[in-house]
N, C-alpha and C positions, 0 to 999 in steps of 0.2 A: 265529270267534278264533282266531288265530294262535297253533301251539303254543309256538314263542318267547314271548311275553305269560304263557301257561297256566305252563312252567316257571319262565322269571323268578317269580310270586308262589309255586310251590309252592317252589322253592329259599330264596326271604325267608324264607319261612313255615316251613318246617324250622328254618333258621338262627334265626331270633328265638324259633320255639318252645323250643330250647335254651339261647337268652339267657333267655327270661322263666323257665324251671326251676330256671335259677340264682340268677336274680332273686330267687324265691318262696323257695328255698334260704337267700339271702342275708335275705331280710325274715324269714324264720326264725330265723337267729339272732338280728336284732337283737329281733326278741318275747322273747327267752331274755335275752340282754345289758340291754337297756334297759326290756324292757315298757313299758307305758303310763305311765310314769313324766316326772318333769320332763326329765330327761337326754335322754329320746325328742324330746319337745318342744323340746327347744333342738338335735340335731342335725339334727332334720327340717327345720328353719326353716335352718341353716345350709345347708343341701346344696340346699334349696329352692331361694334365692337367686343363685349361679350358673346352675343348672341354668334356670333360670325366662331368665336370659338368650341363656344357651345355642339351649333350644327356641326361641323367638325370630327370634334373630338369625343362628343356622347351620343348624341340623336344618329350620328353622321358613322363615322368610322367604327365609334367601339361598336353601337348595337352591332356594324354589321359583321364584326369580329365575335361578338361575346355572345349571341343566340347560337350561330352554327355547334361553338363547343358546349355550351351549354346542354345543347338537344341532344351531343351526345354522352356527356354525363347522364340525362336523363333518362337514356336510353340504355346503355351500357355498361354505366358504374353503381355499385352501392351507394343507397339514399345516405351514407354517415362522408362518404367521399364528397356526394354532392352537394352536400351542407359547408364540408371543410372550403370545398373550392369555392361560395359564396363567400363565406365568412372572408377568405383571404382576398379575393377578387374587389372585393366593399372596401376593405382596409387601406389596401394598399392602392385601389383606384381613389379613393376617398384623401389620402393623404396626397397625392399627385394635385389633384382637381383644389384642395386648397392652398398647395404651394403657388401654384400657377393663379390663382385669384389674387393671392397676394402681391406676385410678381408683376400681375398685369394693373393693379390698382398703382401702384410703387411706378408700372411705365407708361403713365398713362398720358404723360406730356407727348413720348416719344411716339405712343403707337396712332394720338389723333394728327399727332404729324404725318405720319405715316400713312394714313386712311384719308385726310382732308388736310393734305398739303394748301389746299388753297385759302384755309384760316386762318396761316400767318400773317396771311395782310393785314387782318381785321383782330387786333389783341385782345379786345374785349368779348370776340366770340369765340377765341379761342382760348383764352382760359376758362369761360364757361363748359364747353365742350370736356375739358380735360377736368373738370369739379365735376360736372354730372355723371362724367365715362369712371373715375374714381367712386362713387355710390353705389353705381351699376354692378360694377364686379363682382360683387356678393354671389349676384347672379348665376354667374357660372359656374360654382362651386354646389348651389343647390339646386339647381337646373338637372345640372348633369347627372346626379343622382336619381332625380326622379327619371331620367332617360334610364339608367343599368334599372330602376326598380321595375320600370315600364316594359324593357326588354324581358325581366323576368316573367313579368304578369303574362305577357302576349306568349313566351315559350309555352307558357302552362294554360294554355287558351284563353286567358281573361284579356278581354278589352277594353271593355267599356271604360273602367277607373281610368286607364291608362288615356285613353282619347280624349274624356271629357275634363282633364287636367287642365289643357290653356284657358277653360272657361274660367278660372280663376286670378289668372295673370290679369286678363280685361277686365275682369271688375275691379282688380285693385288694380287699375291705369285707367279705369274711368272712376273710382273712388278718388284717388290723388288730382284728377283732372279739376272732379266739381267740388271738391273738399281741401283737400292740401295748396291747390297752385293759389287760392287765392290768400293765405297766409304766408304766402312766400314772396320774394321780392322777384326770382325768375322761374316761371312756367316749368323748366327742363329739368331743374335739381328736382321741383315736387313731383314730378313724374318719375325722375331718376330715385326716389326717395319707396315710390309705389313699386317701381319693380324689383329692386331688391326683398322687398317685405312678399313680394308676389310669390319669389321664389321659394321662401322659407315656408310659404302656406301649401306650396303645389308639395314639396316633400312630406310636409305633417299627413298629408291627405292621404300618400301613397302607404302610409305602413301599416295600416287597419285591414288593406285588401293582401298585403304581403303576408300580414299574421295570420289572416285566412287559409291562405294557402301552404301554411306552415314554413315560408321562407327566410330563413334567418334575416335578422338584420342587425345582428351585434358584428363589426369589426373586427379583424384580425390582421397583423402586421406579419408579428413571424410564424414560421412555420415549423411543426414540431417535426420528428420523425415519421409519424403519422400522415403527416398531410405532404410527402412526397408526391402523391398522384394530384392531388389538389393544386399543387403549387406549379407542375407541371402545366394544368392546365390553365394559370393565367400565365403562366409565359408564353403560350399558345395564343391565349388573346391579345398580350401584348405585341407579341410578332407579328401578328395579323393587323393588329388595329393602326402600328405605325405607317407602314406599306398601303394601307386602306384610306388616310387621311386624304390625299390629294384625290383619289378615283373618287370620292363620294362628296369632296366639295366641290367641285366644279362650278356647280352653282354661286355658291358663297363666295367661292374666290371673285368669281365674274361679277357678282355686284357690289364687290368692295372695291377693283378694276372702276366701274362705274363712278363709284361713290370719289374718290381719289380725283377723278377728271372734273366730273359734275364741280368738286368746290371749287375751280378756277370759271364755273359759268357763272352765268347770272345768278343772284341772289334767288332760291324760291327753286333750285335746278335741283339740290337735292329731293326736297320736300315733293317734287312733280312724280318725276322715279319713286319713291315711296308709294305715293296714294296710287299711280296707277300698277307697280309690281303689286301690291297688294288687292286690286282686283282678277288681275291673270290670277296668281297665287291663290282664288277662293276655290277653283275648281280643281285645281295641284292636292290644295288642302284635302277638300273635301271628299276627292276619289286616287288620284295619284297619290296619297300616303297611307289611305286606306289600304289601296290593292297590295301597295309595298309591302307595307307591315304586314298583312296575311299571309302573302304568299312567302315568304323568306324561311317561315318557319316550317311552311307548308314543304316547300321544296329542300329544306335539308335535312326532312324524313325520306323524302323519298330518293335524297341521294344516299344517305345512310342503310335504306333498303335495298339499292342497288336497282331502282325502276328507271330507270332509261327513258322508258315511253311517258309513261307517265310525269318525267320531270317537264319532257319538252312539251308534250299538252299544257300543261298547266301553264307555259310561257305563253303561250298561243293562244290560251282562253283568254290569259290575262291582257294579250298584246290587242286581240279586238277588241276587245270591252275601251280598251285606251281610243282607239278610233273611232267606237261610237257615241264615247263621252265627247272626247277633245275636241271632232270636227265640228259640232255645233256651237261648243264654247266658242270656238276659233271665231266662229263666223259672226256671233253674235256681239264677242266683245270690240273687232273690229267695225262690224255698221251701226253698233249703238255706244261706240266708245265718248262721244262725247256727249250725249245722253245720261248717259250711267255717272259721268264723274259730276254733270251737272246735278242730276238730283240725289246723288250720295253727300258730296261734299261744299257743293256752293252756298254756303251759309255764314255767318259769323264773319270772321277774315279771312274769308279763301275766296278767292276774286276770281275776277272775270276771266281774265288774263291764265290765271292758275288753271282753270276748266280745260282751256283750248289748250294749253300746254302738257298737262298731266292725259288730254284725249290724243293727243298725237302719240306719247311715249307709251300707250295701252294699247294703242294701234300696232305697235313695233313688237311690245313682250309680248301679243296674242298668237303673229307670226309665229312664235317657237312655243307654244303651249304642249304641243303635242310630241314635241321630241323630249322636252323637258320629262313628261311623265313616261314616255318612253325608256329615257336613261333608267329610272325608278322600277320599272320591273323588269328590263336589262341587267343590269347591276347583279342584284339578287343570283342571277344564273350563275355567278362565275364567285358569289360569296360563300354560295351553299355548297358548292367545291374544295372552298379552303383557298380558294383565288382571289387574293387581292392585287398581285401583279398586273394583270393585264387591263382590267379598270383605271389603275393607277397610270401607267402609261398612254391610255387614251385620255386618260382625264389630263396629264399635263396637254397633251397636242392640243386639246380642247381651249385651255386655256390660255396657252400662246395664241392660239387664233382668235380669244376671245380679246389679246391685247392689242393685237396688230388688228383687227379689224375698228375694235374701239379708237386708236391712233386714226384708223383712215378715216372716219365716217363724224367723230366727235366733232372736229372745226366745221365742215360743212352743214352739218345737221341737228349740232348740236347737242341736248339730251339726248333725243330721239335718237340720234346715232350710236348712244349707249346704249339706248334698250333695244335696239336693231343689233348690236354686233354679240350679244346675250344668246338673243333668239339664234344666230348663224353658228353660235361656236355649240349650242344646242342639240342642233341638226349633226353637226360634224358629230358630237361626241356618242350619239345616237345609232350615228350610219356604222359608226367604226365599232362599237360593242355587238352589232348585230351582226356584220359582217367576223367579230371573231367568234361570238357565239356557233354560226353556221360552221365557219373553219372547224375548230375545235367539235362537232358534231354532238354538241350537248342542246341546238334546235335545230329540230327539222319542222319549219313551216307546214301545216296540214292545209291540202286543196283546199281550193275554193277563197283565197285572197283576192284574187283578179276581177269575181264579180262583188265579194264582198264589198269592197271600196267604191267600188264604180256606185252601187246601189247609196253605200253613207255618204257619200260623195254628192249626190242627185238629190236627195232628201234635204242636205244641209246648204244646197243650193238652192233649192225652193224656199228654205225657210229666212234666208239672206235677202233673197229679190225683196219678200214682206219687208222684213225688216226695213230694208234701204228705204221702200216707198212711205213705210209710215214713219218710220224716226229720222228718216231727211240726212242719211248719210251719216259718218262721223265725228264730221265737226260740230255741232252741237248749239248752233249761235241762238238759234230757234227756240233752243230748252231755257236756255240762259235766264231770257227775258219773261218767261214765264214762272208765276207764283209756285211755292215749294210744292201745296198741297194737288194742286191738278198735273204738276212735272212729273211728280209720283207716282198719280194715279194711271199718267199716260203711258208710263215706261213699263209698270207692273201689267198693264192691259198690251201691250205690245210683245212685251216677251211670253206672256199665258200664248197668244195668239202664234209667236213662232214657235213656241215647243209643239204646238199642237201640230201644226204643219209637220215640223218634221215626225212625228212619231205617228203622223198620216201615213208621211210620204213613205215610212221606213214601210209600214206596213202592206201599202200597195207594193210595194216592191217585192214583197215576201219575206221581209227581214223578222222573224219572229223571236222580241226580246226572251222570252219565257224561255225557249227552246235554246237560245245562247247563253241564258245565265246556269242552264243547270248542263250546258257544253257537252251535252253527249255524245255531240256527233260531230266533234271537231276530231279532228286526226282520221276519221273514216268509219263510213257506219252515215245512212242520212245522206241530208244535203249537203254538199260539197262547201256550200259558202257560212254554213253556219246559220241557214234560215229555216229549216226543217223545223217537225215537229218533235224530235229528240227521242224518241222510241228506242234508238239504236245505240249500246253501249258498250261496243267489245276494245273502245280506247279509253275506256272512264278512267279517271286516275283514282286510286286504291286510298290514299290514307288524307289525311288532312292537317292547322294551326290555329316620343310624338312630337309635333310642329310647335314654331311661334304661332299662335295661333291669329 
């Protein structure tokens, strides 16, 4: 695997780790200020609505469509055509975003009704959610342009600034919680102001980096006679974006389905799902998004260069790392669900009941972690081939399955059933994508997968046994009674011990992380399970290439 791709993944992962750590601090502040009361449900609904549109239209579907087209322009078109394409893209995409933001703010009552119809039974709660949603909607405009800027920089091989940008959102929300909230009658309104301000700040942060790469930032709406090639490129992006929306937004649609049904459950259900989902999303953001962001431009270049073997090897390399990282993360989140929720959130207005309820949904979410990350590295295999239809069809099936699972599980399991439905739908989505990639001949798994999975599973099992013994299982009742300081110190100690056992077990079983990272033996040569010393390179790939924190 080329060193450039490895460095790209590492840079994105490091910056995203910083983003996620500040995001965790932000959630700690939320838990202290809002707890798991009605105010928390209101803000999380108001924040989720524009975030949903941002993720599917900008960071999801738009980025998946834009990066392959932009890559083609950079590789095969003159610099003048490339600049015209970006100017037209920025102007027309920006206009669509502006209209969507205005329309969304105007339609806030209808959107809240659709997303959280259970609020209608409580008029004050419903109106507060509508007001907060209207304030947060400008965030859609700013952060979607941030996503376009990030896609431009990523395609140019610049990953650090886009990956670090969400830190600004976290700091703005922390400031809003501590400085604005005491000055407002309703804390959700203060936090909504912080969201809107953060969007503008994040966009301003991107501009110097775009200038450094000599990327145009002046938008244009009208195409002249010399802009025919650029205009065709813009049309291609939008043509690919429209069908990609469902394909890349399955997880987000599933979250909205969960929010809708949770609005009918006990007060605090939306907050419990939010806090547990945020912990589950930590490894997704640090690793999954970093990996998927890095491989899409790389896959696009390999496809443009006609290197089918290198294309398949890149997917195989990424898939092995998914299991290597997600297996212990799943075990850790499941076994330490109660201790994690108690140590991070149990203070201020966050109740002991909230710890138990959020821990239960965290277990259900964690079961789907591997599938969620696999979707992020399998779907780019289609996008790099300019194929958005297949992920769309599969995504629609997964959304339908999630709705069915949710309706079947929500009443017997309450909010936990909604989290479990999301995990089950993720496995269906990942499984169907894998089957489709193999049938199309795009991905051919390299030898040694059976042995590799056995070794990773055994190492994760050893870690889980230790954590179960030390952490007392996922319930967390004993941890609730502990003082905050000792609780945090014990949790850190057990997490460190679990990580030590996992990596030691991998070493004993013969898995060498350095060799797997270099990936020289995947697809042929060396040990068949990717655990050798990495000195064979016959199948090495030949060239190389953001989140709500």
